[in-house]
N, C-alpha and C positions, 0 to 999 in steps of 0.2 A: 863768255856767252854759252848757254846750254845748247848743245847740238841736238837737232830733232832726231827722235828715234824712228818716227814714221813721217814720210812726206807724201802728200797727194797732189798730183799735178794734172789739172784739167780733166778730172774724173767725171765721166758721163755714164749713165746706165739706163738702158731702155729695155723693158720687158717685151716679150713676144707680142703682146696685145697692143703695143704702141705706147704704153704708159711710160713716161719719163720719170724714173724714180730719183735720179741724181743729175744735176745740171752744173757742169763746169765747177767742180769742187776743187779748191786749192787750199791746203792746210798743212801746217807743220806742227807735229805733236811731240812734245818732249817726254822723256821717261821719268819725270820728276814732279808731276803735278796731278791734282784731282780735277778732271775735266768732265763737264756734264753736257750732254746733248739734250736740247729741248725743241719743241715745235708741235704743231697740231698733228692729229692722227693722219697718217698718209704722207707726212712731210719728207720721208726718206731716211729716217733715223736708223731703223733696223737694217735697211739695205746698206747704209754706210758702215754699220758695224760689221756686216758680213764681208764687205769689200776690204775693210781693215784687216780682217782675220784670214783673208784669202779664200773664204768659202764661196764668194761670188767674184767672178772676174768681170770687171766693168766693160761696157761696150767700147769705151775709148779712155785714154789717159793712162797714167802710170802711178803705181803705188810702190814706194821705196821703203823697205825696212833696212835702216842704215844704208848700206851701199848696194843692196840687192833689190832689183826691180821685179817684185814678185808677180806682176801682171804679165810678164813676158817670158819668164824662165819656165823650165819644165815642171810638171806637177810634183815630181819628187823633191825638187828644191823648195817648192812652196810648202810641202809637208814638213820639211826640216825647219824652215823659218817659222812655221805656225807653232812649233813646239815652244817658242819663246813668248807666245801670246796665250794667256789663259782666257777662257770664255765662261761667263756665268749667264745662264739663260732664264727667261721669264718663267717657264714651266719646269725648271730644274734639270730636265733631260738626264735623269738618273736611270740606271737599269733597275727596274722596280723589284725584281726577284733576287737581286744581289744585296749583300749586307752593306752597311755604311762604309766599312773598311774596304770591301772589294770595289766599291764605286770610287773611292779615293785613289786606289791603286791603278785604276784605269788611266789616270793622269800620267802614269809612268810608261804606258805602252809605246809611245813614240820614241822612247830612248832604248828600247830593247831590240835585239835581232828578231827577224820575222818569226823564226821557229819558236823562239822563247815567248814572244807576245801571243802567238797562236795558242800555245799551251798555257799561257798565263803563269809562267814559272817566275814569280817575282823573287828578287834577292832579299836577303835578310835586311840589307840597308834600306831597300824600298819599303819593306813592311814597317820598319822602325820609323821611317819618314812619315808614312801614312798615319801611323798611330799618333805620332807627335802632332801632326796637323789636326787630327780629330780632337786631340786634347786642347789644342789652341782654340778651336771653334766651339769648345764646350760640349763635345759629344763623345768623349772617350768611353763613357759608360754605355754608349749605344753602338759600339763598333761592330758587333755581330748581329745587330737588329736589321731586319729587311727594310730596304728603303721605302717600300710602299706602306709600312706601318708607322713611319715617322710623320710628324706634323709638317706643315708647309714651311715654317721657319727653320725647322731642323733639316729638311731636305735641301733648302737653299744653302745652309751652312755646310752641308756635305758637298754641294756643288762648288762652293768657294774653296773648301779643302782640296777637292779634286783639281781645281785650277792651280792652286799653290803647289800641288805635287809636281807640276810641270816646271817648277822653279822659274817662273816667267819674269820678263822685264815689264810686261804690260798685262793688265787684266781688263777685258771688255765685259761690262755688265749690262745686258740688254733687258731693260725693264725689270730689274732684279727684285723689286718689292711690290709690283702691281698686283700680285696674287696673295699678298700677305696682310694680316691684320696689323694695326698701327704699332703695337708693341714689338712684334716680330720684325716689322719693317725697320724700326729704329735700331734693333739689335744688329740686323744685317748691314745697315748703312754705317753704324759705328765700327763694325768689323772691317768693312772695306776701307774706311778712313784710317783705321789703325794700321792696316797693311800698307797703305800708301805712305803714311808718316813714319812708321817704324822700320819697314823693310825697304823703303825707297822704290817701291814698285808703282809705276803709274797706273791710275785707274781712269777709265773713260766709261761713264755710266749714262745710259739713256733713261731719263726720268720724266714723269708727267707732272709731279706735284711741285709747284713753285716754292712752297714752304720748305720742302726737303732740299730743293736746289740751293736755296739761300742758306741753309744750315751746313751744307757739305762742300759746295763747289768752290774752287779757286778760279777756274776759267769756265766760261759758258759759251757754247756754240749753238746758235739757233738756226734751224732749217725750216723753210716753208716752200712747198711745191718743189722740193728737190734741190733748192739752192740755199747757200749760206746767206742769211740776212743779218746776222749779228755774230761777232766773235770778239769777246773782251773779258775783262776781269769782272768778278761778281758785282763789285760796287758800281759798275757801269750799266748793269741790268736794271734800268729804270722802269717805272710804271708805264711811261709812254712807249717804251720798247715792247713791253709785254702786251700792251693793248693793241699795238699795231700787228704784232705777231699772231695773236689769237683772234682778234676781232676786226683787224683791218683798219683800225683808226689811226690816223697820222699823228695825233697828239691827244693827250687827255683833255677832254672838254670840261668846262665848269660844272655841267649838270651831272658829271660822273664823280665829282669830288666826294659826295656822301657815300659813294659805293666803293671807295678805294680799299677800305679794310675788308671788303667782301670779295675782292678779285681772286685771291687764292682759292676761296671756297667754291667760287663759280667754276674755276678751271679744274679743280679736283673732282667736281661732280661729273665731269665729261667722261 
């Protein structure tokens, strides 16, 4: 039996305004599968991503990375554990004035002494690693190009290379394709799937498009109003489940039969 890499036990999170973003979340996530989070806007998916990465400490509950309870340990320990989790962001989060290569090298800062990271004195091994990762994502020829002159798809590939520079066991991708055109989005998703399958690095992606979910996911976790309402294999994600998730319908009604093929289009237009 595969041991979970991350466990969430009774996770709740409430923002200062009183909004409950997460409600009693209990999950076990292995480091060997492609998992997708789905749900309506405001369901708590991005908050859950940040809890998983230690960027947000939940109001209550415990997050375990293997045997380390990162929700209760000192911040320094959280930073050390966070090095094992790469993050890919919706808006790329690159340093715009730096080159593609320099952005990838930022993924190595957590492994350097403070004085060295402050001066950004990267080792030869780190530079060779970064160049190799740019080659892997198809951007070796753009290594010295400023990040803000790259296309959206190219910037997201740099973001993925930066995450890989951490040599992580898990990559969290928070809406990684929502700002991309269809061709670039497909390339990014293919790259994430290749990383999961070839490197054995788990990927947890927050996605909106059900067509994409069905193309790439092995496991699907659905949230609604901060709570998990579905957790299962892709083949268990039926039309009835998605209708209840997005439209609040308990089951697919006969009058909707003619609209079944239009469900993904309707969801993607949101």
